[in-house]
C-alpha positions as CSV (number, residue, x, y, z in Angstrom):
1,M,73.7,-108.0,248.5
2,N,70.9,-107.3,250.2
3,R,68.0,-109.4,249.9
4,P,64.5,-108.1,249.8
5,A,62.3,-108.7,253.0
6,P,59.8,-111.6,252.9
7,A,56.3,-110.6,252.5
8,G,55.9,-112.9,255.8
9,Y,57.0,-115.3,258.1
10,S,58.0,-118.8,257.6
11,R,56.2,-121.9,259.1
12,P,59.4,-122.1,261.5
13,Q,58.9,-118.5,262.6
14,I,55.1,-118.5,263.3
15,A,55.3,-121.8,265.1
16,L,58.5,-120.6,267.3
17,H,56.4,-117.1,267.9
18,W,53.7,-119.0,269.5
19,L,55.5,-121.6,271.2
20,T,57.3,-118.4,273.0
21,L,54.0,-117.1,273.6
22,L,52.9,-120.4,275.6
23,L,56.3,-120.6,277.4
24,L,55.9,-117.4,278.8
25,V,52.0,-118.1,280.0
26,G,53.8,-120.9,282.0
27,I,57.0,-118.9,283.1
28,W,54.4,-116.4,284.6
29,L,52.4,-119.4,286.0
30,T,55.8,-121.0,287.5
31,R,57.2,-117.9,288.8
32,G,56.0,-118.4,293.2
33,G,57.2,-121.9,292.6
34,A,60.9,-120.5,291.4
35,G,60.9,-118.2,294.5
36,R,60.3,-120.9,297.0
37,A,62.6,-123.0,295.6
38,L,65.8,-120.0,295.3
39,D,64.8,-119.5,299.3
40,A,64.9,-123.4,300.2
41,A,68.2,-123.6,298.2
42,R,69.5,-120.6,300.2
43,E,68.6,-122.1,303.2
44,G,70.9,-125.2,302.3
45,A,68.0,-127.5,301.1
46,A,69.0,-129.7,298.0
47,V,66.7,-129.0,295.5
48,G,66.6,-129.2,291.9
49,L,65.8,-126.5,289.3
50,P,62.3,-125.6,289.5
51,V,59.8,-126.1,286.4
52,H,60.2,-122.3,286.2
53,A,63.8,-122.6,285.4
54,W,63.2,-125.3,283.0
55,I,60.6,-123.4,281.1
56,G,63.2,-120.2,281.0
57,L,66.1,-122.4,279.5
58,A,63.2,-123.5,276.9
59,I,62.5,-119.6,276.3
60,L,66.3,-119.0,275.8
61,I,66.6,-122.1,273.3
62,V,63.7,-120.9,271.4
63,T,64.3,-117.4,271.2
64,L,67.9,-118.2,270.2
65,A,66.6,-120.1,267.3
66,R,64.1,-117.4,266.2
67,I,67.4,-114.9,266.2
68,A,69.0,-117.7,264.0
69,L,66.1,-117.8,261.5
70,R,65.5,-114.1,261.7
71,V,69.0,-113.5,260.7
72,T,69.0,-116.1,258.0
73,R,65.3,-115.6,256.5
74,G,64.8,-112.3,257.4
75,A,61.6,-110.8,259.0
76,P,59.0,-108.6,256.8
77,A,59.3,-104.7,256.8
78,P,57.4,-103.0,259.0
79,V,53.8,-101.9,257.8
80,A,54.0,-99.8,255.2
81,T,50.8,-97.6,256.1
82,D,52.8,-96.7,259.4
83,S,54.5,-93.3,259.7
84,A,58.0,-93.7,259.8
85,A,58.5,-92.9,263.7
86,Q,55.8,-95.7,263.7
87,Q,58.1,-98.0,261.5
88,R,61.4,-97.3,263.6
89,A,59.4,-97.9,266.7
90,T,58.6,-101.5,265.6
91,V,62.0,-102.2,264.7
92,W,63.3,-101.0,268.1
93,G,60.2,-103.1,269.8
94,H,61.1,-106.2,268.2
95,R,65.2,-105.6,269.3
96,L,63.9,-104.9,273.0
97,L,61.4,-108.0,272.7
98,Y,64.3,-110.2,271.7
99,A,67.0,-108.7,273.9
100,L,64.7,-109.4,277.3
101,L,63.9,-112.6,275.9
102,V,67.7,-113.7,276.3
103,L,68.6,-111.0,279.1
104,V,65.6,-112.8,281.3
105,P,66.8,-116.4,281.3
106,L,70.2,-115.5,281.6
107,G,69.3,-113.6,284.8
108,G,67.5,-116.3,286.2
109,A,70.3,-118.5,285.6
110,F,72.9,-115.9,287.2
111,M,70.7,-115.6,290.1
112,W,70.0,-119.2,290.6
113,F,73.5,-120.4,290.5
114,S,75.3,-117.7,291.8
115,G,73.2,-116.7,294.7
116,S,73.5,-113.6,294.0
117,P,70.7,-110.8,293.5
118,A,70.0,-110.0,290.2
119,P,67.6,-107.8,288.0
120,H,65.6,-111.3,287.1
121,G,62.8,-110.2,288.6
122,L,62.7,-106.6,287.1
123,L,63.8,-107.4,283.9
124,G,61.0,-110.2,283.6
125,Y,58.4,-107.6,284.7
126,G,59.7,-105.3,282.1
127,L,59.4,-108.3,279.2
128,F,55.6,-108.5,280.7
129,V,55.0,-105.0,280.1
130,V,56.4,-105.4,276.4
131,V,54.8,-108.6,275.6
132,L,51.3,-106.8,276.7
133,G,52.4,-103.9,274.5
134,H,53.1,-106.0,271.5
135,A,50.1,-107.9,272.0
136,A,47.9,-104.7,272.2
137,L,49.5,-103.3,269.2
138,A,48.8,-106.2,267.3
139,I,45.2,-106.3,268.1
140,W,45.0,-102.6,267.2
141,H,46.7,-103.3,263.7
142,E,44.0,-106.3,262.8
143,R,41.1,-104.9,264.5
144,V,41.3,-100.9,264.1
145,K,43.9,-100.4,261.1
146,R,43.1,-103.7,259.4
147,D,46.2,-103.6,257.4
148,G,47.1,-107.5,257.5
149,A,49.9,-107.0,259.9
150,M,48.8,-109.9,262.3
151,Q,48.1,-112.0,259.4
152,R,51.8,-112.3,258.6
153,M,52.2,-114.0,262.0
154,I,49.3,-116.3,261.5
155,R,49.6,-117.4,257.8
156,P,53.2,-118.1,256.3
157,T,54.5,-117.4,253.4
158,D,56.7,-120.2,252.7
C-alpha cells in the first residue's frame, strides 16, 4: 500500500538537510589541505587523514541517514504549481544530489586508500554546481513564485 506523501519534512530531515549544507561548506574550505596531504602521502610521508576526509565521512554518514529517513518517512511531492516537466526535474534533481553526496565521499576514500586516481575532484565540482542550482531554485520558489516550497525545509510537519 502506498502512503500519501507528507506535506513537509520532519524535524530530523530538516536538521540533517542544514547539517549537510554546513558540512559542504566545510568540505569546500578544506579541499586544499586534502590535496597537500595526499601529495605528502604519495611521497611516503606518514600523514593522518586530513580534516577534509573526516568531513567527507560525515557527509556520507549524514546522507545515508537522510536516505533512510526519506525511504521510511517519505518526502513531500514536488510543488503542485510546477509543470509536469518541472516536477520530474525536481525528482531527478534530488536523486542526482543524493547520488553525488554518496559518490563523492566514496570516490575520495578510494583515491586516498588506493592511491589510484579517481574522478573525485570532477564529481566534487559537479556536486558544487548541482548544490548551487538547488539553492538558486529554492530561492526562486521563495522569492519569485512565492509558493511555500522552501518553507517545507524550514518548518517541520511532525
